[in-house]
N, C-alpha and C positions, 0 to 999 in steps of 0.2 A: 201751626204754620198757614198761611194761606197760599193759595196758588199762584199769587203775584210775588210772593217772597221767596218761593221754590224757583221761580222762573229767573229771578235775580240773581240767586246765588248762584244757579246752574251757569248764566250768563257769564258771570265775573270767572267761576273757575274755567270756562272753556275759554274764556277771553287769555286769562294767565296762562293757560297753556298753549294756546296760540302765539302768545307773546315769547314765551319760552322757547318753543320751538322755532319760531322765528331767528331769535338770537343764537339758538345753535347752529342752524341753517348757515346763518351769515358768517359766524365762527370758522364753521367748516370750510365754506368757501374760500375765506380769508386764510386760513391755514393752506389750502390745497394750492391757492395761489402763491402762497410764501414757498411751498415746496417746490414748485414748477420754476421757479426763477435759479437762476445760475449762483452755485455758492462754492467758495476755494477755502479750505483751512491750509494755512500757509506755516511750516516750521524750519527752524535752522538747526543743524548741527556740526560739530567740528572736530577734527582729528587729523592724524598723521600717518602715512603709510611708511614713509622715509624721511630724511631731512628734505629731499629734493622734490617731495610728492605729498602734498595737503589732501585731507579727505572733506574739507570743508564743503557742505552742501545745503541746499533747500530741498525740503520734501513737500510736494503741494499735491492736496487730495481734494478731489469733485466731491462734494456732499449734498448738492443739489441736484434736480433732474434735467436741468438743462445742458447741454454739453458745453465746453468752455474752452476756446483757444487762447491760447498764450501768446502775446506779444511780445514782452520783454519784462527784465527783471530790472527796477528803477531803486538804485542804490543811493542814499541823502548823505552826503559828506558834511563832515564838521568842519567850518573853515577855521585855517589855522589862526587868522588874525583876530584877535578879541573882538575889535569893532566889528568886523564884519558877522562874527559869532552872534552880536546881539541882533542883527536882522537877516538870520540865515534862512527865515521863511519868506522875505520878501526876494532874496537871492534864488531861493528854488523856484519860485514864480515865474521868475526870469530866464530860469533855464540854466541856473548856476549852480556849481558846486553839486552836479548831480551826474551819477554815471549810470548808462544804459546798457546793459547786457542782453543782447540776442539769443536765443536758444540756436543750439548747432544745425537743430531740425525742427520743422514745424512739431508743435505740442497740442494735441486736442484732447480733451479728457470727458469721457462720459461719467454717469452719475457712479460713485463708487469706486474709480480707477484714480491711480496717484502717478506720481512722475518724480522722479530725482533731479535736479540740477546742480551742477559742479560751480561752487562760486568762483567767478573771475572778475578779476581787479586789474586795472592798468598799472604798470610799473610807476612807482611814486607813490600810490595810495595805499595806505598802510588799511588792514582790516579794523583796526582798530579807531579809524577816523569815519566808519561808518557807524551812524547811530539809529538809522531806520532804513527798513527794506520793504518793498511792495511788488506785489506781481500784477503785472499789467496785463489785462484781458484784451481781445480784439474788440470789444466796446469802449476801451479805454477807461475802464474801471480798475482801481488798483487796491488789491486786496493785501493787507496788512499782513507781514512777515512777523512770527514771535521771534525776536530778536535780543541778544544779550547786551547787557551795558558794557560801557567800554572798559572798565575795570575788570569785568568777568571775561570779555575778549582777550585782554592782556594775557589771560591765564590759561584759557583753552585754545586760543586761536593763533598764538605766535609761538616763535621758536628762536632759541638761541646757541651759539656755541659755547660749552663749559670749558672743556680742556682739549689739549691738543700735544700728544707725545710722538715722537719719533725717533727710530734707532736705527743703525745700520753699520755693517763692518764690511770686510773686502768680499764675503759670499752671501749676505742676507741682508734684507731691510724688513722693518716693521714698523707699524704706527698705529696709533688707536686715538680717537677722537670721540669726545661725549657731546651730547645733545640734550638740550630739555625740549621736547616737542609737547607744547600744551600742558597737561597736568602730567606727561610720563616722562622718562628718560630713556634715551637711546644710546649706545655705546656701538661702533661701527670700528672694527679691526682689520688691517689689511698686512698681507705678510708673504713674501716671497723669496724664493732664491735669486741670486743675479749674476751668474756667466755673463757679462758684458750686459747686465740689466736685462737679458734676454729671458728670464725666468716666468713662468706662467703665474701672474698674480692671483692670490687667493685673500678670502677675507671672510670674517664671520660677525655678526651683528647681535646684539643684545637688548631687550627691553625690559625696563623695571617702573615699577608703579611708585616708588618711593625714592627720594633722594640717599636714604642711607644704604640701601641695597646696591644703588649705582655707585656710590664712594667705594664700597667695599670690594666691588668687582674690579674698578678701576683702579685701585692701591694692589690688588692682587696681579693684574697684568702689569701694571709700573714695575713694581718692586720685586718680580717673580717671573714671570712667562715673559717677557721682552728679552731678557738675558739668556733665559733657557732657549729659546728659538735662535739667537742671534748664535750660542754656542753649539748647537745641532743637538741638544738635549730634546727637545721636542720638535715636531715637525708642522705645528699648528697652535693657533690660541684658542683656548676652551674656557 
């Protein structure tokens, strides 16, 4: 192999190495630039603490290196009229069928930090009517929230009253009310003596993971415990 051929091969090798190193450096700079940007990961969860208190919330995590201040939560509402639903995107661009929830206090997230925001909707807007949610930062960028479909929301984020029972006599009053709270069942009992209805009210609540257990408990209270309390055989429902 001549000296000229050796130099040509060496030049090709060093040129290739240089090109690879250049591409690698460019990729690393691009990756670093991406990491330095703001980035939010947003999720939703649903639950109930009682019939009067939901635990629906958004969890927002900062996974970028630049701090992010949250300006508001934007809820996209499904129009109730089917004609308006066909052009709902146009309505949203005009600021219609939208609900903006402002945080109760300023929220600024640094890298690795998270916050939880309770979902708050105005009266008249059901959570099942919300089909998309975005967390809007101080720069006006909307970060999408992982949100359930309407059919799933109907199961996990709504409640209904299932049963209401009440009995009383001259001395005592007792009641039981059953609810479906999301995917769980809740039975609330109230009982008290009533000398002129001035007895101290008492109560006890029960949670159930399935409807069968709920129905069994309700039947026991309805058929046995209500009458036992009214007769004075027991002093509380259990």
